[in-house]
N, C-alpha and C positions, 0 to 999 in steps of 0.2 A: 191382738195384732195378727196372730196366725189366721184367724177367721177372715180378717181384712185381706190378707194375701191370697187365701183361697177364693174369696169373692172376686178379687181383681183377676185371678187366673181364670175364673169361670166367666167373667166379663169379657176377657180377651178371647176365651174359647167361643163365646157366642157372638163375637164380633165387636163387642165393647163400644158400640156407637158407630162402628164402621159398617154401614148397611150394605146389603148385597150389591147395590149399584155403585158404591163408592170405591174409587181406585185406591190401592195401597201405594207405598213409596216406590215400588218396582213397576207400577203401571198395571199390574194384574188386578182382577176383581177379587175382593175378599169373599170367602165363603163361610156360611154358618155350618158348624159341626153339630150333628145330632147326638144327644146323649142316649143312654140306654144301658142295658145290662147284659152280662153273659157273652155268648158267642156273637150276638148282634153288635155289641159294642166293640168287640175285638175285630170283627169284620169291617166295621166303619172306621176303626183306627187305621187299618191297613190301607184304606182308600183315602183317608183324610190328608189334606195337603200339609206339608211341613213348613214351618215358619222359623225365621232366624230370631234367636233369642240370646240373652246372656244369663248366666246363672251366677249368683253370688255364693261362693264356697268358703267354708272355714274347715280347717282340719289340723289335727296334731300329726306331725310328720315322723314321729318316732316309729321305727320299725319299717319304714318305707325308704326305698331308694329313689326318692325324689318325686316330683309331680308327673313328669313326662313319661308316657307309656313307651316301653321298649318292645316293639312288635317282634315276634319270633323268639322272645326270651322270656320264659316263665320263672327263671332263677331269681330275678330281683323284682320283687313286687313294688308297684308304684301306686300313687293316689288315683291316677287315671284308670288303672286296671279295675279298681273297685267302682269308680264312677261309671265307666262304660258298661260294666256288668249290670249296674242298677238301672241304667237307661234302657238297656235291652229288656230286662226282666219286668220293668214297669210298663213297657209298651210304647215308650217315647220314640225309639228308633228301631228299625229292623235289625235282625241279628247280623246280616252282612255288613251293615254300617259300623258295627262294633269291630269287625275284622278289618275294615278299611275306613279309617276315621276321615279321610278326605271326602268320602261320600256325604258326610253330614257337615262339611265345612268346619270341622272342629279346630279351634285355636285357643290356647291358654294365653293369658296376659303375661305371666311371669313363670319361668321355669325354675321353681324352687327345687333345690337339690336334696341329697340324702339327709334325713332328719330334720329338715327345715319345716316349720309350721306356717300356717296362713290364717289370718282372720278376715281377709277381704280379697281373696283370689277371684278373678273373673274369667270365665270361659265363654266363648261364643260358639254357637252350633245351630243346626237346623233340626227341629224336633216336631213330632205330632203334639199339638196342644191338647192333651187329654184332660179329662176332668180331674181335679184334685192332684194336679201334676206334682207339686212339691211334696205333698204327703206320700204319694206313691213312690217317688224316687227315694225319699228318705227311708221308707220302709225297707228298702233293699240295700241300705248303706249301714256300715257299723256306726256306732254312736259317736266315734271320734272324727267322723266326716259328716258334715251337714251342708245341705243346700238351704240357704237362709233367705234367698230372694230370686225373683225372675222378672225380666223386663223384655218386651219386644224391641227390636232394633231394626235398622235399615237392612235390606237384603245384602248389601256389599260390606256390612260391618265386619271388621276383624279386630278382635280384642287386643291383639298385640300391637298392630300397626296404628290403631286409633288412640292408643294410650299416650297421654301427654307427659305423665310423671308417675312415679311409684314412691310410696312411703314404706319403709321398713322400720322395725324396732328391734332393739338388741337388749335383752334382759340379762343382767350380770350381778353377781354379789358385790357389794361395795368394798369389801376388803381387797378387791382387785386393785383399787387405787392407793392402797397403803404404800408408803415409801419402802424401798427394798431393804433399808436398814432398820425398819420398824419391826418389832416383835409382835406379830398379829395373832390373836385368837379369833377364829372365824366367827363364832356366834357373838362374841363380845364387841366386835368392831362396829363403829358407827362413823359414817362419813360426815366430816365437819363442813361448814359453809365455805370456808376458805379453799378447801380442796375442790369442792363442787364448782365454785366459781372458776378455779383454774382449768378444770376439765372442760367447762363450757367455753372458756376463752380459746382453748386449743381446738375444740370441735368447730367453732365458728370460723377458724382459719380455712376450713375446707369449702366455705360458701363461695359461689362464683364458678367460673370456668377455669379448669386447671388440667394439666397433662398428667394423667394417672397411670402412666406406663409402668411405674414401679409398684402399683397396687394390683396387678393382675399378672398373668403369665402369657408368654408368646406375643407380646406387643412391644415394639421398640419405641424409642422417644420420637421418631419421625412419623410414626403411624398416626394419621389424623383422627382415627376412631378412638384413640386413647384419651382424647380431650372430652371431658364430661362436665356437665353443669349441675352443681349442687345448690338447691334452693334454701334449705335449712338443715341444721344438724345441732342437737342439743341433748343434754341429759336432764331428766326430770328429777323431782324431789324423791329422796329414798323412802322405802317402806319396808316393813318387816313381814316375812313369811317363814313359818316353821323356825322361829327364833333367829333367822339369819336375815340381815339387811340386804335388800336388793335395790337396784335402780334400773331405769329403762332409758336407753338412748334412742332417739328418733332421727331419721334422716330422710329427707325428700329430695329426689333428683329426677332428671329426665329419664335416665336409664343408667344401669350399673353393669360393670363387667364382672367376670368371674373372680371371686375372692375379694373384690374391691372394698365392700363395706367391712369385712372382717379385718382387712389390712389397715383401713383407715382407723378403726377402733384400736387395733393392736399397736399402732404406732403411738397414738395418744397415751395408751396405758404405759408403754415403755418410757415415755417422756415423764409422765406424772410419777412413776416409780423411781426415776432417777437413773435410768439406763441410757437415755439419749438426750441430747440438747434440743431445745425448742426449735432451733434453726433447721433441724433435719426435715421438718415438714416442707418448708420452702425449697430446700435443697432437692427433695424428692421429686419436685415438679420439673427439674432441669434434665439435661440429657444424661447426667451421671447415673449409674446403676447404684441404687441404695438398697440395703438389706432391711426390708420391711416385714416385721413379724405378723403372722396371721392368727387372730384370735379364734378360739373354738367356735364351731358352728352351732352349738346347742341352743343358745339364746336368741338366734335370728328368727324373726317372724315377718312375713309379708303382711303389713297392716292394711294398706289401702292402695287402690290404683285410681288414677285420675283421668277423666275424659272431658276436659274443659272445652276444647274446640268442638267436639262432637255435640256437647250439650248446648252450646251457643247456636249451632246450626240446625239441629234436629230436636232438641229437647222440648221446644214449645211450638212444634209445627202442627199440632192437632192430631198427629198420628202416633207419636212416640213420646215416651217419658224421658226426662233427663236421667243420666246414669249416676244418680245420687241415692244414698241408702240411709236417709235419716230415720225412716220408720224401722229399719232393721238394727239400728245402733244398739238397742238394749239387748237383742238376741246375740249380737256380736260380742258384747261385753260379758254376757253370761257364759258363752262358749269359751271365751279366753279363761275365765275364772275356773271353769269346770274341767277343761281339757289341756289347754296350752300351758298356762302358768304352773299347774301342778306337775306336769311332765318335766318342764325345765327345772323346777325346784327339786323334785325328787331325784332326777337323773344327776343333777349337780351334787346332791348330797351323797348319792351312792357311788358315783364314778369319779367325782372331784375333777372334772375335765378342766375347769378354770384354774384350780390350784396346781394341777400337774402342768398345765401350759405355762403358768407364771414361772415355774421353776426352770423352764427352758430359755427364758429371756436372757439370762446371763450368757448363753451360748452365742448370741448374736453379736456381730461386730458392726456397730452403726457407723463406723468410719472405714469399713473395708473397701477394697478396690473392686472393680468389676470382675476381675478374674477370680478373686477369692469368693465373691458372692455366688458366681456361677458354679464354682466347684462345690460350695456348700449346698446349693440348691439341688445339684445333680446327686449328691450323696443322700439327701433327705427326700428325694422325690417319691420313692416307693412308699414310704411310711406316710407322707403327707397326702398322697393321692387317695389313700384309704378313707380319709375324712370326707371326701366329696367336696364340691365347691359350695359357696354360700348361696347358691341358687340365684345369683344376680346376673346371670348371663342372659338378660332380657333381650339382647339384640343378636344372640348367636343361635337361636333355634334353627 
């Protein structure tokens, strides 16, 4: 599979069927790049034209302060810091493009935040299409960050603006759903079918367009941007890792606001555990301010981003490929098993972030007034901000 990717990259490098006289999507003539070695190849790289591409990225977010680079601040390391360094060292971009990312038209699809991982992040940028490009970039990246795929795209492509939808997953230990009055042994707990069905019934309530102003910060009920469209949300069958049972919730939506997914899951957990009534979900979509708990960020993963409109228009135009990653699915699955799931499981076992958070649910007043909620939020703001958002601020870059 890796050989196929390198062959495809080499094909694109040499023109891939786009002869010297055939115009590209931007109207310019495509050029063949000469291979070579040593200083000659480096000199040719400097002269070679840059092309707009997308990279399929997977990474474990532990130890990073999110995806997005903070220019001028070296205190908080981000995924993009390592990515840009690898692009420069591999010869894909000039060093000054690393210092000013606008020069390479860089855009990430989703701005994952502190500690959040990704199995299918997409970034768009202009690079020199050097030989063995994926291998060379990965050689300069740590093993917990991988470039798994590359595709050519139209000159005006923007990975954030062209994205139709995003799919996130949230991995959590199933003892999370045990009723608050139940005496739970973490390793012994197993989720029964009745509870799983109830969880899925509640998660399905989120489908459709709703006003999620209570599921984020700094948006009022009259703000039109608080309305979001959720396509699907469900919890899969449980599985055991390291003697603890886990389950994965998946949610697909057009876009998400900061903290939205973690609050959606947090509210369902509060209901299943018996802290809140089921009616609170519908009440949260009204103008009333509702106290919605925010689940920990540890288990959140950006699974996939969708470009359905772009694929329909350009995916079969003879010049570009559809932005689908069927051939990379196996590598994505392997990466999750090697880096993402173990990080979530081991961190949960060591830090007990979910169990500690569950112990705070009794502090929430799910029938509190607006004034009480605001006072509570103000008092807890400093501590909660340290967690970072869930990285779902897709529309707030």
